Biopython code that builds the backbone (N, CA, C, O; Angstrom):
import numpy as np
from Bio.PDB.StructureBuilder import StructureBuilder

atoms = [
    (1, "MET", "N", (0.762, -1.297, 0.266)),
    (1, "MET", "CA", (0.168, 0.292, 0.120)),
    (1, "MET", "C", (0.511, 1.161, 0.256)),
    (1, "MET", "O", (0.988, 1.357, 1.374)),
    (2, "LEU", "N", (0.536, 2.323, -0.743)),
    (2, "LEU", "CA", (1.463, 3.432, -0.964)),
    (2, "LEU", "C", (0.970, 4.419, 0.172)),
    (2, "LEU", "O", (-0.209, 4.478, 0.521)),
    (3, "THR", "N", (1.760, 5.018, 0.595)),
    (3, "THR", "CA", (1.593, 6.138, 1.805)),
    (3, "THR", "C", (2.001, 7.619, 0.812)),
    (3, "THR", "O", (2.848, 7.967, -0.011)),
    (4, "PHE", "N", (0.879, 8.133, 1.461)),
    (4, "PHE", "CA", (0.425, 9.460, 0.893)),
    (4, "PHE", "C", (0.764, 10.451, 1.895)),
    (4, "PHE", "O", (-0.143, 10.569, 2.718)),
    (5, "ILE", "N", (2.088, 11.451, 2.176)),
    (5, "ILE", "CA", (2.638, 12.435, 2.684)),
    (5, "ILE", "C", (2.221, 13.561, 2.423)),
    (5, "ILE", "O", (2.711, 14.100, 1.430)),
    (6, "CYS", "N", (1.351, 14.187, 3.083)),
    (6, "CYS", "CA", (1.256, 15.715, 2.262)),
    (6, "CYS", "C", (0.827, 16.644, 3.633)),
    (6, "CYS", "O", (0.653, 16.076, 4.711)),
    (7, "TYR", "N", (0.652, 18.323, 3.473)),
    (7, "TYR", "CA", (0.059, 18.972, 4.019)),
    (7, "TYR", "C", (-1.167, 19.432, 3.440)),
    (7, "TYR", "O", (-1.131, 20.051, 2.376)),
    (8, "PRO", "N", (-2.668, 19.107, 4.252)),
    (8, "PRO", "CA", (-4.090, 19.553, 3.773)),
    (8, "PRO", "C", (-3.661, 20.537, 3.189)),
    (8, "PRO", "O", (-3.945, 20.639, 1.995)),
    (9, "LYS", "N", (-3.006, 21.367, 3.700)),
    (9, "LYS", "CA", (-3.515, 22.902, 2.982)),
    (9, "LYS", "C", (-2.644, 23.476, 1.910)),
    (9, "LYS", "O", (-2.650, 24.665, 1.591)),
    (10, "CYS", "N", (-1.818, 22.453, 1.324)),
    (10, "CYS", "CA", (-1.369, 22.734, 0.002)),
    (10, "CYS", "C", (-1.583, 22.462, -1.013)),
    (10, "CYS", "O", (-1.784, 21.270, -1.245)),
    (11, "THR", "N", (-1.643, 23.452, -2.122)),
    (11, "THR", "CA", (-2.522, 23.320, -2.919)),
    (11, "THR", "C", (-1.806, 22.064, -3.714)),
    (11, "THR", "O", (-2.457, 21.186, -4.280)),
    (12, "THR", "N", (-0.280, 22.117, -3.667)),
    (12, "THR", "CA", (0.279, 20.753, -4.722)),
    (12, "THR", "C", (-0.369, 19.736, -4.087)),
    (12, "THR", "O", (-0.673, 18.796, -4.821)),
    (13, "CYS", "N", (-0.633, 19.658, -3.079)),
    (13, "CYS", "CA", (-1.110, 17.961, -2.108)),
    (13, "CYS", "C", (-2.219, 18.224, -2.396)),
    (13, "CYS", "O", (-2.728, 17.149, -2.078)),
    (14, "LYS", "N", (-3.282, 18.998, -2.868)),
    (14, "LYS", "CA", (-4.478, 18.257, -3.032)),
    (14, "LYS", "C", (-4.616, 18.047, -4.386)),
    (14, "LYS", "O", (-5.457, 17.236, -4.775)),
    (15, "LYS", "N", (-3.733, 18.814, -5.379)),
    (15, "LYS", "CA", (-3.855, 18.494, -6.750)),
    (15, "LYS", "C", (-2.997, 17.173, -6.851)),
    (15, "LYS", "O", (-3.190, 16.849, -8.023)),
    (16, "ALA", "N", (-2.285, 16.363, -6.382)),
    (16, "ALA", "CA", (-1.524, 15.057, -6.672)),
    (16, "ALA", "C", (-2.814, 14.163, -5.690)),
    (16, "ALA", "O", (-3.299, 13.166, -6.224)),
    (17, "GLU", "N", (-3.245, 14.512, -4.478)),
    (17, "GLU", "CA", (-4.404, 13.998, -4.076)),
    (17, "GLU", "C", (-5.660, 13.536, -5.118)),
    (17, "GLU", "O", (-6.141, 12.409, -5.236)),
    (18, "SER", "N", (-5.941, 14.475, -5.658)),
    (18, "SER", "CA", (-7.150, 14.210, -6.602)),
    (18, "SER", "C", (-6.368, 13.429, -7.829)),
    (18, "SER", "O", (-7.133, 12.692, -8.451)),
    (19, "TRP", "N", (-5.013, 13.433, -8.310)),
    (19, "TRP", "CA", (-4.896, 13.283, -9.121)),
    (19, "TRP", "C", (-5.029, 11.336, -8.693)),
    (19, "TRP", "O", (-5.814, 10.604, -9.296)),
    (20, "LEU", "N", (-4.221, 10.907, -7.728)),
    (20, "LEU", "CA", (-4.490, 9.761, -6.922)),
    (20, "LEU", "C", (-5.940, 9.664, -7.006)),
    (20, "LEU", "O", (-6.150, 8.602, -7.592)),
    (21, "LYS", "N", (-7.253, 10.321, -6.674)),
    (21, "LYS", "CA", (-8.243, 9.623, -6.375)),
    (21, "LYS", "C", (-8.984, 9.364, -7.933)),
    (21, "LYS", "O", (-9.786, 8.431, -7.966)),
    (22, "GLU", "N", (-8.760, 10.134, -9.213)),
    (22, "GLU", "CA", (-9.166, 10.376, -10.603)),
    (22, "GLU", "C", (-8.316, 9.144, -11.311)),
    (22, "GLU", "O", (-8.553, 9.056, -12.516)),
    (23, "ASN", "N", (-7.549, 8.358, -10.893)),
    (23, "ASN", "CA", (-6.913, 7.283, -10.999)),
    (23, "ASN", "C", (-6.683, 5.980, -10.451)),
    (23, "ASN", "O", (-5.743, 5.213, -10.662)),
    (24, "ASN", "N", (-7.686, 5.848, -9.717)),
    (24, "ASN", "CA", (-8.083, 4.958, -8.750)),
    (24, "ASN", "C", (-6.976, 4.236, -8.141)),
    (24, "ASN", "O", (-6.805, 3.018, -8.179)),
    (25, "ILE", "N", (-6.039, 5.346, -7.419)),
    (25, "ILE", "CA", (-4.981, 4.600, -6.695)),
    (25, "ILE", "C", (-5.297, 4.741, -5.317)),
    (25, "ILE", "O", (-5.776, 5.750, -4.800)),
    (26, "GLU", "N", (-5.005, 3.679, -4.754)),
    (26, "GLU", "CA", (-5.274, 3.513, -3.106)),
    (26, "GLU", "C", (-3.759, 4.030, -2.393)),
    (26, "GLU", "O", (-2.630, 3.880, -2.861)),
    (27, "TYR", "N", (-4.072, 4.535, -1.398)),
    (27, "TYR", "CA", (-3.000, 5.086, -0.462)),
    (27, "TYR", "C", (-3.304, 5.311, 0.850)),
    (27, "TYR", "O", (-4.524, 5.300, 1.008)),
    (28, "ASN", "N", (-2.507, 5.572, 2.162)),
    (28, "ASN", "CA", (-2.808, 5.751, 3.248)),
    (28, "ASN", "C", (-2.229, 7.190, 3.463)),
    (28, "ASN", "O", (-1.134, 7.634, 3.118)),
    (29, "LEU", "N", (-3.273, 7.807, 4.136)),
    (29, "LEU", "CA", (-2.864, 9.417, 4.112)),
    (29, "LEU", "C", (-2.301, 9.591, 5.455)),
    (29, "LEU", "O", (-2.679, 9.052, 6.495)),
    (30, "ARG", "N", (-1.175, 10.568, 5.246)),
    (30, "ARG", "CA", (-0.279, 10.709, 6.244)),
    (30, "ARG", "C", (-0.067, 12.218, 6.573)),
    (30, "ARG", "O", (0.807, 12.706, 5.856)),
    (31, "ASN", "N", (-0.583, 13.032, 7.395)),
    (31, "ASN", "CA", (-0.753, 14.665, 7.817)),
    (31, "ASN", "C", (0.984, 14.846, 7.960)),
    (31, "ASN", "O", (1.417, 14.481, 9.053)),
    (32, "ILE", "N", (1.723, 15.222, 7.249)),
    (32, "ILE", "CA", (2.835, 15.654, 7.950)),
    (32, "ILE", "C", (3.313, 16.804, 9.181)),
    (32, "ILE", "O", (4.303, 16.920, 9.903)),
    (33, "LYS", "N", (2.252, 17.441, 9.020)),
    (33, "LYS", "CA", (2.387, 18.336, 9.957)),
    (33, "LYS", "C", (1.914, 17.514, 11.424)),
    (33, "LYS", "O", (2.623, 17.545, 12.430)),
    (34, "GLU", "N", (1.018, 17.018, 11.379)),
    (34, "GLU", "CA", (0.718, 15.975, 12.643)),
    (34, "GLU", "C", (1.623, 14.808, 13.044)),
    (34, "GLU", "O", (1.621, 14.527, 14.243)),
    (35, "GLU", "N", (2.489, 13.998, 12.126)),
    (35, "GLU", "CA", (3.047, 12.994, 12.136)),
    (35, "GLU", "C", (4.776, 13.261, 11.205)),
    (35, "GLU", "O", (5.295, 12.666, 10.261)),
    (36, "ASN", "N", (5.104, 14.137, 11.840)),
    (36, "ASN", "CA", (6.546, 14.283, 11.381)),
    (36, "ASN", "C", (7.958, 13.130, 11.015)),
    (36, "ASN", "O", (8.662, 12.530, 11.827)),
    (37, "PRO", "N", (8.017, 13.117, 9.596)),
    (37, "PRO", "CA", (8.952, 11.934, 9.440)),
    (37, "PRO", "C", (10.084, 11.634, 10.565)),
    (37, "PRO", "O", (10.482, 12.688, 11.061)),
    (38, "SER", "N", (10.564, 10.743, 10.977)),
    (38, "SER", "CA", (11.528, 10.484, 11.804)),
    (38, "SER", "C", (12.564, 10.396, 10.911)),
    (38, "SER", "O", (12.436, 10.277, 9.692)),
    (39, "VAL", "N", (13.728, 10.464, 11.604)),
    (39, "VAL", "CA", (15.092, 10.551, 10.652)),
    (39, "VAL", "C", (15.224, 9.009, 10.257)),
    (39, "VAL", "O", (15.016, 9.029, 9.044)),
    (40, "ASP", "N", (15.442, 7.774, 10.602)),
    (40, "ASP", "CA", (14.829, 6.492, 10.187)),
    (40, "ASP", "C", (13.984, 6.808, 8.668)),
    (40, "ASP", "O", (14.322, 6.741, 7.487)),
    (41, "GLU", "N", (13.226, 7.032, 9.099)),
    (41, "GLU", "CA", (12.197, 7.499, 7.705)),
    (41, "GLU", "C", (12.709, 7.748, 6.927)),
    (41, "GLU", "O", (12.928, 7.019, 5.959)),
    (42, "LEU", "N", (13.084, 8.885, 7.082)),
    (42, "LEU", "CA", (13.843, 10.159, 6.138)),
    (42, "LEU", "C", (14.859, 9.542, 5.446)),
    (42, "LEU", "O", (14.796, 9.551, 4.216)),
    (43, "LYS", "N", (16.160, 8.790, 6.223)),
    (43, "LYS", "CA", (17.202, 7.845, 5.738)),
    (43, "LYS", "C", (16.726, 6.735, 4.557)),
    (43, "LYS", "O", (17.236, 6.490, 3.464)),
    (44, "ALA", "N", (15.667, 6.226, 5.153)),
    (44, "ALA", "CA", (15.584, 4.942, 4.103)),
    (44, "ALA", "C", (14.823, 5.421, 3.259)),
    (44, "ALA", "O", (14.626, 4.608, 2.355)),
    (45, "TRP", "N", (13.961, 6.968, 3.036)),
    (45, "TRP", "CA", (13.442, 7.024, 1.580)),
    (45, "TRP", "C", (14.433, 8.013, 0.824)),
    (45, "TRP", "O", (14.073, 8.302, -0.317)),
    (46, "TYR", "N", (15.355, 8.453, 1.169)),
    (46, "TYR", "CA", (16.329, 8.686, 0.681)),
    (46, "TYR", "C", (17.189, 8.377, 0.021)),
    (46, "TYR", "O", (17.863, 9.034, -0.773)),
    (47, "GLN", "N", (17.230, 7.083, 0.383)),
    (47, "GLN", "CA", (18.222, 5.362, -0.265)),
    (47, "GLN", "C", (17.190, 5.089, -0.924)),
    (47, "GLN", "O", (17.762, 4.796, -1.974)),
    (48, "LEU", "N", (16.074, 4.944, -1.156)),
    (48, "LEU", "CA", (15.069, 4.774, -2.361)),
    (48, "LEU", "C", (14.726, 5.776, -3.211)),
    (48, "LEU", "O", (14.019, 5.536, -4.191)),
    (49, "SER", "N", (15.171, 6.980, -2.946)),
    (49, "SER", "CA", (14.652, 7.898, -3.603)),
    (49, "SER", "C", (15.668, 8.258, -4.878)),
    (49, "SER", "O", (15.273, 8.908, -5.845)),
    (50, "SER", "N", (16.763, 7.850, -4.776)),
    (50, "SER", "CA", (18.054, 8.157, -5.990)),
    (50, "SER", "C", (18.356, 9.707, -6.214)),
    (50, "SER", "O", (18.926, 10.084, -7.238)),
    (51, "GLU", "N", (18.053, 10.368, -5.465)),
    (51, "GLU", "CA", (17.663, 11.853, -5.638)),
    (51, "GLU", "C", (18.894, 12.312, -4.408)),
    (51, "GLU", "O", (19.321, 11.539, -3.550)),
    (52, "ASN", "N", (19.303, 13.717, -4.581)),
    (52, "ASN", "CA", (20.062, 14.528, -3.863)),
    (52, "ASN", "C", (18.976, 15.013, -2.551)),
    (52, "ASN", "O", (17.840, 15.472, -2.670)),
    (53, "LEU", "N", (19.700, 14.756, -1.367)),
    (53, "LEU", "CA", (19.266, 14.794, -0.348)),
    (53, "LEU", "C", (18.373, 16.257, 0.002)),
    (53, "LEU", "O", (17.372, 16.423, 0.700)),
    (54, "ARG", "N", (19.165, 17.181, -0.771)),
    (54, "ARG", "CA", (18.858, 18.342, -0.735)),
    (54, "ARG", "C", (17.378, 18.803, -1.379)),
    (54, "ARG", "O", (16.734, 19.836, -1.193)),
    (55, "LYS", "N", (17.061, 17.497, -2.301)),
    (55, "LYS", "CA", (15.555, 17.383, -2.802)),
    (55, "LYS", "C", (14.548, 17.233, -1.729)),
    (55, "LYS", "O", (13.351, 17.505, -1.816)),
    (56, "PHE", "N", (15.100, 16.830, -0.847)),
    (56, "PHE", "CA", (13.785, 16.505, 0.262)),
    (56, "PHE", "C", (13.434, 18.120, 1.297)),
    (56, "PHE", "O", (12.569, 18.195, 2.169)),
    (57, "PHE", "N", (14.356, 19.229, 0.877)),
    (57, "PHE", "CA", (13.851, 20.456, 1.525)),
    (57, "PHE", "C", (12.654, 20.994, 0.573)),
    (57, "PHE", "O", (12.465, 20.603, -0.579)),
    (58, "ASN", "N", (12.004, 21.809, 1.152)),
    (58, "ASN", "CA", (10.931, 22.564, 1.234)),
    (58, "ASN", "C", (11.549, 23.958, 1.132)),
    (58, "ASN", "O", (11.576, 24.824, 2.007)),
    (59, "THR", "N", (12.025, 24.003, -0.075)),
    (59, "THR", "CA", (12.584, 25.415, -0.269)),
    (59, "THR", "C", (11.959, 26.948, -0.429)),
    (59, "THR", "O", (12.428, 28.051, -0.148)),
    (60, "SER", "N", (10.530, 26.475, -1.080)),
    (60, "SER", "CA", (10.029, 27.478, -0.969)),
    (60, "SER", "C", (8.709, 27.864, 0.315)),
    (60, "SER", "O", (7.664, 28.516, 0.303)),
    (61, "GLY", "N", (9.408, 27.111, 1.265)),
    (61, "GLY", "CA", (8.598, 26.980, 2.577)),
    (61, "GLY", "C", (9.191, 28.606, 3.079)),
    (61, "GLY", "O", (10.013, 29.336, 2.526)),
    (62, "LEU", "N", (8.294, 28.825, 4.513)),
    (62, "LEU", "CA", (8.701, 30.123, 5.007)),
    (62, "LEU", "C", (9.811, 29.553, 6.119)),
    (62, "LEU", "O", (10.677, 30.399, 6.343)),
    (63, "LEU", "N", (9.933, 28.660, 6.656)),
    (63, "LEU", "CA", (10.555, 28.133, 7.680)),
    (63, "LEU", "C", (11.881, 27.896, 6.745)),
    (63, "LEU", "O", (12.827, 28.596, 7.107)),
    (64, "TYR", "N", (12.109, 27.164, 5.766)),
    (64, "TYR", "CA", (13.005, 26.810, 4.992)),
    (64, "TYR", "C", (14.098, 28.457, 4.779)),
    (64, "TYR", "O", (15.313, 28.590, 4.921)),
    (65, "ARG", "N", (13.007, 29.512, 4.390)),
    (65, "ARG", "CA", (13.753, 30.993, 4.255)),
    (65, "ARG", "C", (14.345, 31.633, 6.033)),
    (65, "ARG", "O", (15.386, 32.194, 6.374)),
    (66, "SER", "N", (13.118, 31.213, 6.813)),
    (66, "SER", "CA", (13.733, 32.458, 7.981)),
    (66, "SER", "C", (15.164, 31.297, 8.505)),
    (66, "SER", "O", (16.159, 31.945, 8.829)),
    (67, "MET", "N", (15.303, 30.082, 8.587)),
    (67, "MET", "CA", (16.254, 29.621, 8.774)),
    (67, "MET", "C", (17.565, 29.888, 8.282)),
    (67, "MET", "O", (18.589, 29.734, 8.947)),
    (68, "GLU", "N", (17.512, 30.321, 7.019)),
    (68, "GLU", "CA", (18.536, 30.587, 5.895)),
    (68, "GLU", "C", (19.142, 29.093, 5.809)),
    (68, "GLU", "O", (20.309, 28.961, 6.180)),
    (69, "LEU", "N", (18.631, 28.265, 5.474)),
    (69, "LEU", "CA", (19.206, 27.067, 4.983)),
    (69, "LEU", "C", (19.854, 26.866, 3.504)),
    (69, "LEU", "O", (20.570, 25.930, 3.149)),
    (70, "LYS", "N", (19.447, 27.918, 2.776)),
    (70, "LYS", "CA", (19.939, 27.987, 1.379)),
    (70, "LYS", "C", (21.410, 28.019, 1.595)),
    (70, "LYS", "O", (22.179, 27.546, 0.758)),
    (71, "ASP", "N", (21.927, 28.717, 2.999)),
    (71, "ASP", "CA", (23.427, 29.215, 2.683)),
    (71, "ASP", "C", (23.919, 28.262, 3.831)),
    (71, "ASP", "O", (25.098, 28.269, 4.185)),
    (72, "LYS", "N", (22.959, 27.425, 4.411)),
    (72, "LYS", "CA", (23.663, 26.518, 5.670)),
    (72, "LYS", "C", (23.849, 25.141, 5.164)),
    (72, "LYS", "O", (24.921, 24.588, 5.408)),
    (73, "LEU", "N", (22.744, 24.385, 4.345)),
    (73, "LEU", "CA", (22.810, 23.288, 3.431)),
    (73, "LEU", "C", (24.028, 22.555, 3.275)),
    (73, "LEU", "O", (24.350, 21.438, 3.680)),
    (74, "PRO", "N", (24.826, 23.677, 2.399)),
    (74, "PRO", "CA", (25.964, 23.107, 1.144)),
    (74, "PRO", "C", (27.313, 22.936, 2.521)),
    (74, "PRO", "O", (28.259, 22.249, 2.133)),
    (75, "GLY", "N", (27.443, 23.429, 3.870)),
    (75, "GLY", "CA", (28.086, 22.788, 4.703)),
    (75, "GLY", "C", (27.740, 21.764, 5.741)),
    (75, "GLY", "O", (28.450, 21.467, 6.702)),
    (76, "MET", "N", (26.630, 21.284, 5.457)),
    (76, "MET", "CA", (26.054, 20.115, 6.014)),
    (76, "MET", "C", (26.385, 18.574, 5.945)),
    (76, "MET", "O", (26.175, 18.082, 4.837)),
    (77, "SER", "N", (26.813, 17.804, 6.818)),
    (77, "SER", "CA", (26.448, 16.467, 6.599)),
    (77, "SER", "C", (25.153, 16.168, 6.183)),
    (77, "SER", "O", (24.167, 16.900, 6.267)),
    (78, "ASP", "N", (25.254, 14.580, 5.542)),
    (78, "ASP", "CA", (23.798, 14.172, 5.642)),
    (78, "ASP", "C", (23.262, 13.658, 6.711)),
    (78, "ASP", "O", (22.126, 13.198, 6.599)),
    (79, "ASP", "N", (23.716, 13.624, 7.579)),
    (79, "ASP", "CA", (23.498, 13.130, 9.307)),
    (79, "ASP", "C", (22.630, 14.101, 9.461)),
    (79, "ASP", "O", (21.453, 14.048, 9.820)),
    (80, "GLU", "N", (23.507, 15.290, 9.068)),
    (80, "GLU", "CA", (22.875, 16.693, 9.687)),
    (80, "GLU", "C", (21.513, 17.073, 9.075)),
    (80, "GLU", "O", (20.533, 17.278, 9.792)),
    (81, "MET", "N", (21.472, 17.166, 7.685)),
    (81, "MET", "CA", (20.333, 17.353, 6.947)),
    (81, "MET", "C", (19.322, 16.606, 7.298)),
    (81, "MET", "O", (18.178, 17.060, 7.331)),
    (82, "LEU", "N", (19.646, 15.235, 7.636)),
    (82, "LEU", "CA", (18.273, 14.217, 7.850)),
    (82, "LEU", "C", (17.847, 14.654, 9.465)),
    (82, "LEU", "O", (16.656, 14.552, 9.758)),
    (83, "GLY", "N", (18.658, 15.061, 10.341)),
    (83, "GLY", "CA", (17.934, 15.239, 11.486)),
    (83, "GLY", "C", (17.571, 16.449, 11.584)),
    (83, "GLY", "O", (16.727, 16.669, 12.453)),
    (84, "LEU", "N", (18.055, 17.604, 10.770)),
    (84, "LEU", "CA", (17.156, 18.765, 10.569)),
    (84, "LEU", "C", (15.711, 18.751, 10.153)),
    (84, "LEU", "O", (14.729, 19.292, 10.660)),
    (85, "LEU", "N", (15.862, 17.904, 8.978)),
    (85, "LEU", "CA", (14.416, 17.705, 8.506)),
    (85, "LEU", "C", (13.396, 17.109, 9.436)),
    (85, "LEU", "O", (12.262, 17.519, 9.685)),
    (86, "ALA", "N", (14.096, 15.953, 9.944)),
    (86, "ALA", "CA", (13.172, 15.440, 11.122)),
    (86, "ALA", "C", (12.891, 16.374, 12.199)),
    (86, "ALA", "O", (12.355, 15.624, 13.015)),
    (87, "THR", "N", (12.904, 17.145, 12.551)),
    (87, "THR", "CA", (12.690, 18.121, 13.340)),
    (87, "THR", "C", (11.055, 18.899, 12.956)),
    (87, "THR", "O", (10.117, 18.967, 13.752)),
    (88, "ASP", "N", (11.061, 19.331, 11.792)),
    (88, "ASP", "CA", (9.516, 20.019, 11.693)),
    (88, "ASP", "C", (9.200, 19.329, 10.017)),
    (88, "ASP", "O", (10.110, 19.031, 9.243)),
    (89, "GLY", "N", (8.231, 19.227, 9.817)),
    (89, "GLY", "CA", (7.327, 18.327, 8.742)),
    (89, "GLY", "C", (6.938, 19.463, 7.886)),
    (89, "GLY", "O", (6.273, 19.213, 6.880)),
    (90, "MET", "N", (7.252, 20.626, 8.142)),
    (90, "MET", "CA", (7.482, 22.014, 6.950)),
    (90, "MET", "C", (8.365, 22.268, 6.274)),
    (90, "MET", "O", (8.198, 22.820, 5.186)),
    (91, "LEU", "N", (9.696, 21.886, 6.804)),
    (91, "LEU", "CA", (10.817, 21.888, 6.430)),
    (91, "LEU", "C", (11.023, 20.850, 4.878)),
    (91, "LEU", "O", (11.672, 21.134, 3.871)),
    (92, "VAL", "N", (10.186, 19.569, 5.180)),
    (92, "VAL", "CA", (10.092, 18.854, 3.840)),
    (92, "VAL", "C", (9.398, 18.622, 2.632)),
    (92, "VAL", "O", (8.204, 18.400, 2.836)),
    (93, "LYS", "N", (9.689, 18.599, 1.601)),
    (93, "LYS", "CA", (8.901, 18.682, 0.426)),
    (93, "LYS", "C", (8.121, 17.889, 0.431)),
    (93, "LYS", "O", (8.355, 16.724, 0.751)),
    (94, "ARG", "N", (6.787, 18.411, 0.011)),
    (94, "ARG", "CA", (5.779, 17.720, -0.219)),
    (94, "ARG", "C", (4.641, 17.921, -1.590)),
    (94, "ARG", "O", (4.262, 18.970, -2.111)),
    (95, "PRO", "N", (4.321, 16.650, -1.890)),
    (95, "PRO", "CA", (3.812, 15.612, -1.414)),
    (95, "PRO", "C", (5.128, 14.669, -1.323)),
    (95, "PRO", "O", (6.244, 15.029, -1.696)),
    (96, "LEU", "N", (4.857, 13.561, -0.835)),
    (96, "LEU", "CA", (5.947, 12.506, -0.788)),
    (96, "LEU", "C", (4.766, 11.614, -0.764)),
    (96, "LEU", "O", (3.688, 11.753, -0.185)),
    (97, "LEU", "N", (5.386, 10.300, -1.821)),
    (97, "LEU", "CA", (4.523, 9.480, -2.166)),
    (97, "LEU", "C", (5.429, 7.918, -1.897)),
    (97, "LEU", "O", (6.032, 7.469, -2.872)),
    (98, "VAL", "N", (5.469, 7.405, -1.014)),
    (98, "VAL", "CA", (6.290, 6.277, -0.663)),
    (98, "VAL", "C", (5.498, 5.050, -0.990)),
    (98, "VAL", "O", (4.387, 4.839, -0.503)),
    (99, "GLY", "N", (6.413, 3.835, -2.264)),
    (99, "GLY", "CA", (6.137, 2.890, -1.934)),
    (99, "GLY", "C", (6.811, 1.824, -1.426)),
    (99, "GLY", "O", (7.602, 2.100, -0.524)),
    (100, "ASP", "N", (6.701, 0.389, -1.832)),
    (100, "ASP", "CA", (7.524, -0.464, -1.473)),
    (100, "ASP", "C", (9.207, -0.305, -1.570)),
    (100, "ASP", "O", (10.114, -0.498, -0.760)),
    (101, "ASP", "N", (9.154, 0.155, -3.008)),
    (101, "ASP", "CA", (10.330, 0.262, -3.467)),
    (101, "ASP", "C", (10.847, 1.847, -4.555)),
    (101, "ASP", "O", (11.687, 2.078, -5.424)),
    (102, "PHE", "N", (9.942, 2.488, -3.958)),
    (102, "PHE", "CA", (10.527, 3.698, -4.279)),
    (102, "PHE", "C", (9.863, 5.076, -3.316)),
    (102, "PHE", "O", (9.080, 4.956, -2.373)),
    (103, "VAL", "N", (10.461, 6.451, -3.895)),
    (103, "VAL", "CA", (9.905, 7.574, -3.043)),
    (103, "VAL", "C", (9.675, 8.484, -4.492)),
    (103, "VAL", "O", (10.286, 8.401, -5.557)),
    (104, "LEU", "N", (8.756, 9.213, -4.164)),
    (104, "LEU", "CA", (8.567, 10.377, -5.499)),
    (104, "LEU", "C", (8.123, 11.495, -4.377)),
    (104, "LEU", "O", (7.496, 11.526, -3.319)),
    (105, "ILE", "N", (8.856, 12.431, -5.282)),
    (105, "ILE", "CA", (9.551, 13.906, -4.231)),
    (105, "ILE", "C", (8.504, 15.128, -4.789)),
    (105, "ILE", "O", (8.957, 15.665, -5.800)),
    (106, "GLY", "N", (7.305, 15.629, -4.374)),
    (106, "GLY", "CA", (7.066, 16.799, -4.934)),
    (106, "GLY", "C", (5.686, 15.922, -5.689)),
    (106, "GLY", "O", (5.400, 14.741, -5.494)),
    (107, "PHE", "N", (4.940, 16.940, -6.622)),
    (107, "PHE", "CA", (4.248, 16.187, -7.851)),
    (107, "PHE", "C", (4.319, 16.560, -9.005)),
    (107, "PHE", "O", (3.686, 17.557, -9.352)),
    (108, "LYS", "N", (5.235, 15.742, -10.042)),
    (108, "LYS", "CA", (5.221, 15.890, -11.075)),
    (108, "LYS", "C", (4.318, 14.603, -11.836)),
    (108, "LYS", "O", (4.438, 13.388, -11.681)),
    (109, "GLU", "N", (3.527, 15.257, -12.571)),
    (109, "GLU", "CA", (2.139, 14.338, -13.094)),
    (109, "GLU", "C", (3.014, 13.106, -13.913)),
    (109, "GLU", "O", (2.909, 11.917, -13.612)),
    (110, "ALA", "N", (3.592, 13.447, -14.628)),
    (110, "ALA", "CA", (4.346, 12.918, -15.698)),
    (110, "ALA", "C", (5.085, 11.542, -14.819)),
    (110, "ALA", "O", (4.838, 10.386, -15.161)),
    (111, "GLN", "N", (5.822, 11.804, -13.896)),
    (111, "GLN", "CA", (6.667, 11.059, -13.319)),
    (111, "GLN", "C", (5.957, 10.045, -12.813)),
    (111, "GLN", "O", (6.245, 8.848, -12.808)),
    (112, "TRP", "N", (4.434, 10.925, -12.126)),
    (112, "TRP", "CA", (3.878, 9.894, -11.102)),
    (112, "TRP", "C", (2.625, 8.740, -11.973)),
    (112, "TRP", "O", (1.738, 8.011, -11.529)),
    (113, "GLN", "N", (2.978, 8.960, -12.987)),
    (113, "GLN", "CA", (1.821, 8.508, -14.147)),
    (113, "GLN", "C", (2.853, 7.362, -14.623)),
    (113, "GLN", "O", (2.401, 6.308, -15.072)),
    (114, "GLU", "N", (4.196, 7.570, -14.524)),
    (114, "GLU", "CA", (4.979, 6.633, -15.339)),
    (114, "GLU", "C", (5.237, 5.218, -14.092)),
    (114, "GLU", "O", (5.297, 3.991, -14.155)),
    (115, "LYS", "N", (5.315, 6.103, -13.190)),
    (115, "LYS", "CA", (6.081, 4.946, -11.992)),
    (115, "LYS", "C", (4.331, 4.152, -11.469)),
    (115, "LYS", "O", (4.313, 2.956, -11.177)),
    (116, "LEU", "N", (2.993, 5.006, -11.420)),
    (116, "LEU", "CA", (2.307, 4.263, -11.099)),
    (116, "LEU", "C", (1.137, 3.428, -11.945)),
    (116, "LEU", "O", (0.144, 2.905, -11.441)),
    (117, "LYS", "N", (1.549, 3.435, -13.535)),
    (117, "LYS", "CA", (0.513, 3.307, -14.365)),
    (117, "LYS", "C", (1.127, 1.808, -14.777)),
    (117, "LYS", "O", (0.544, 1.108, -15.605)),
]
sb = StructureBuilder()
sb.init_structure("model")
sb.init_model(0)
sb.init_chain("A")
sb.init_seg("    ")
for serial, (resi, resn, name, xyz) in enumerate(atoms, 1):
    if name == "N":
        sb.init_residue(resn, " ", resi, " ")
    sb.init_atom(name, np.array(xyz, "f"), 0.0, 1.0, " ", f" {name:<3s}", serial, name[0])
structure = sb.get_structure()
């Protein structure tokens, strides 16, 4: 079963959830604000994703900007970045779609279509 991790007020998350419903794809919903990902979860998703760890950061978020992470991330280790992401779900790029052997970060319809059809 897929896990759809989102922030319900996020317009991109709403669009992604609508797409899942339109395509009759079953999923478990997880509100990232109420249930923040743990370091272990983030580490596992990072390893599944084959993406740069920085892709997991919500770079357009207010928290990211207020913490001036654009300047700080280049000097941080993977463990430091994972620890930081685990402190607040609002730092994490969303939506995340987690399957048994993949993780999709953000909603790119073509990418989701290719992976799920």
